[in-house]
N, C-alpha and C positions, 0 to 999 in steps of 0.2 A: 469524278478522281483526282481533277485537280486541286477543287477543294477540301479534299478528304486528304491529301499526300499536304499541302499547306498548314492544313488542322495537325500533322502530325510533328509541322515542322516548328513550330509555338507552342512548342508541348516544356513550361520550366527544366533546366539543366537536372533538377533541383527534385523533380519527378522519375524521374531514369528510374524502372524497378530494379532490386537489386536483393541478393539473395539475404540481408538486413535488413530489405521495408526500406521505402522510399522514404526518404526524409527534404524535412524543410528548414530552415535556416530562418531566424526569426530575429528580433528585436528582444533584449531582455526590459525593454524600460529602464537600464541601469545606465548605455551609453554603449553595453555590451553584445552579445549576439548568443543565441541559446539554438539547439537540436532539437527538429521535432520527429518523430518517430513515427512515420506513421502504416499501422496495425492488422488495421480491418476497416473499410468503405462501407456500406450496406445501398443497395439502390431499388429498388421496383421500375418497373416500365408496363407499358397494357401491349399483347399485341391482337389486341381489334378482333380476334376471331374466336369463335369457340376452339376449344379441339380432343379429339381421341386419344385421354394420356394411352389408352391400351394398344394404339397403336403406336405412340413414341418410346415405348418401353421397350416395343418389341422391337423394332427398325433402327432405334439407338442404341449404338453401344456407351457405354457408362452413366449407364442412367441407374433408378431402383423407382421402382411404382410397388408399394403394398396400403390398394383403395381402406385395408384395417385398422391401417395402421395409421395412417394420413392426408389426406384425400387430396394430394399434388406429387409429380413425379421432378426426382432429386436427381439433377444429371448436370455431371462435370465437367470442365475445361482444361487442358495443361498449360496452355499457353492460351491467354492468358491464363495461370492456374488461380480458379473462382469456381463458384457451385451457385446454379439456378430453380429456384424450387418454379418449379413451371404447374399453374393449376390449370384447372379442366374451360374456365370463364376469358382463358387467356391474360393473365394475370399476373404477372412474374418478378421473383424478388429475389436481385444478383448479391453475391456476398462473396468475402475472401480475396481479392482486390486491394490490394497499397496504391494505386493512384486514382486521379477522380479518368483520367483517361484509360486506364486497362478496365473500368467501372464501363462506360462506354459501346470500349468497343470488349469486353464479351458479352453484354447482352444482342447485338447487332452479333457480330456471332450464337449465344443461342438462335433468334429468331433465323437465323439461316440454315440451322438446323433444322426448326421446325418447318421449317419449307423444303428443305432437303425429302425431306417424309412424306410429301402433296396440302398441304396448305398453306396462305397466302397470307402471311402475315404482315402486315407492317408496324414499324415500333413509332409506336408513341406515346405521352408522358414520359418520358425517363427522367427521373430526375433521383440526383443522393436524398438519401434518407437519415443517415447518417456515419458518422468517420469517426473512428479511436483511434487515437494517438496517445503515445511516451514518450518519458522524459525524463531524464535526470540531474535535478537540480545539484548533488555536488558536494550535496551537509544534509545533517540530517536539520528535524524541528518539530519543534515543542507544539506537539497538535493540542495541549488542552489550553496552554495561550489563546494561541487565532482562535480558539472555537470559544470562549472567554469574547476578545475582545471583538469578532464578527457571528456574533451567535446571529444575527436574523437569516443571514446568507447561511451557516454550516452547519452540520449534526457530526457529534462523534458516539460513539455506546459501541469503548471497541470491546463491552463480554457480546457483543454483536455481530461487529466490523473491525477489521485495524483500522481501515483507515476513516485518516476523516474527508466528507461531504461537502461539498464547497458549490454553491450553488448561484452560481454569476448571471445574472440578467441582462447585461447588455455585454455584450454579444447570447444569446442567449444557451450557453455551456455547464456544463459537468465538473468539475473538477477531484481529481479517487486520491487523496494524498497521503500517503506517510509516513512513519516518521523516519525512516531512513531516509528517504530522502527521494524516493521515485512519485513523482506523477503520473495517473493514469488522464487522458484526456476525453469524454462521450460528450453526446451530442451534435455536433459539428453541424452545419452542413454543407461547408465549405471550406477549402483552402484559411483564406481570407479568416471566417469568424475564427479558428479555430487559431494565429497568431496571434489577433487582434487580444485573443482571453487571456491569451499565457503571457504577451505583454503588459496587460493588465494584477494579470495575479503575480507576479514576478517579486518586482518589490515586495513585497506585502509578504510570500516565503524566505526572505535572506530576511525578514524583520525579527520572525520567529524563527531566526532560525539557534542554532544552541552552540550557550559557547561554555565552552571550557572555565570554570570555576579554577585562577592562578593566585596563589600567593600573591602580594605586595612584599616587595623586598622592603627591609629597615621597620616595618610593623611587626610587634608576632601576633601569633596569635594566640587570642587569650586561653583560658585553662580555666573548663570550667568544672571547678566537683560532680562528680557525685555519686548518688549512695548506693552502701554494697548490697550487693544483692541478696532477693528474698531468703533468707533459711539460714544467713552468714552473721555472724553477734560479732560484732568485735569491742569488748567496752575496755578500757582502764582507767582504774582507777588509783588514786596518789594522796596515800594523807601519814597524819604525822605515825601513826602506828604498824604503816608498813605498805606495799602495794599490789591489788589484784589485779589477771591480763584472763579474760578466756578470750583464746585463737581459738573452738571447737566452730569449718564448716561445714556442720551439719544442724547447725541452731539447737543442741540438747548443751544439759548441765555437766557436771566435771564429766559423767562416763557411758557421753555422747559417745558415733564412733573410732575408737579405740583412737583418741588425742588429747592431748594435753594439758591440764592444766597447771597452774602453779602455784601458790602465796607468800612471800617470804616478808620475813618478821626481821625488822629489822631491830623490836621489842623481843619475842621470843628468842631468837635465833638460831632456829631452824627452821626447817624446808618440806611441804607436803609435798607426793607429786600423783597421782593420777591419775591412770589410761584406762580404767576400763573393766583391768583385773586383776589389779597389784594399788598397792598403797602400804608405800613405806615413807616410814617418819628416821630421820636421821640427823644426830642432834651436835653440829659445827662445836 
C-alpha cells in the first residue's frame, strides 16, 4: 500500500488526465517548447488463468459478449475511462486511456473484477504497446517538398490518403503529417519515445513551412504578354490604300456572330459595314 501511494505521487503533473486529454510539454529542437496531447494508449496484459467468458458476461455489468461475432468479452470502466478485451486464454487488451498510469490502473481494476467473479487472476506481463498523440505546429506544411527531400522515410499518396506518412527509424515512431499543420504521432511505446521523436521532427517541419509569396517593394512585376484565347481573332493591317480591322470573337468572317467588321479606304472615300444582317454602303 505504501509503495502504491508512492507511485501515485511520482506521476508527472503533465500526465494528469483532463477532459481535453493528457498533455506533455517537450522541446521542439529549436529552443522552444511544444505540447503533445495524448489521445489513446493501448496496452496488453496476461491474467495467467483460463477464463469462462460466459460467466463473466452474465455476472458483470458494462460487458458485451457475442461469441459469433468476436471471441472476447468487451468490458468497460467509467473511471479511468477505458475498454478491455478479455479472452478465454487470460490475455487482455486495454485501450482508451490517456496516460500510462491510467492504463496500468485500468488493468488492475479489470483483474479485480475478474477476481470477484470467482477466478484467481495474477496480473503479469503488463506492457504498453502503442501511444497515440496529436500536435498542431500552427503553420501549413509543404508536403510535396518534404516527401521529395526525405523520400527514404516518407511516402505521400494524396489520391489514397491526404496525409504524409513519415517513418522515423530511431525512435521507431510514425508521423501522419497533414498540410494544415496537424500531426498525429503513433507507434511510440513510451512518452519519452514520443517526445524524442518530435524533438527530431519539428525542425524538419519548420524547414518545409509554407511561405507567403510577397512582392518586393521597388521591383516592378514583369508583365508577360499572353496570346489571345482560342477562337478570338484580332487582325490589323495598315497599308497605303487603307486599314482593315476584324474584332470578331467568334473567329468567323464578316458575317459571324452578329459582330461588325469595317473597311475604311483612304482612296475610295467610302465605308462598308457588315453585321451579318445588312450591308450598307455610304458615300462620303
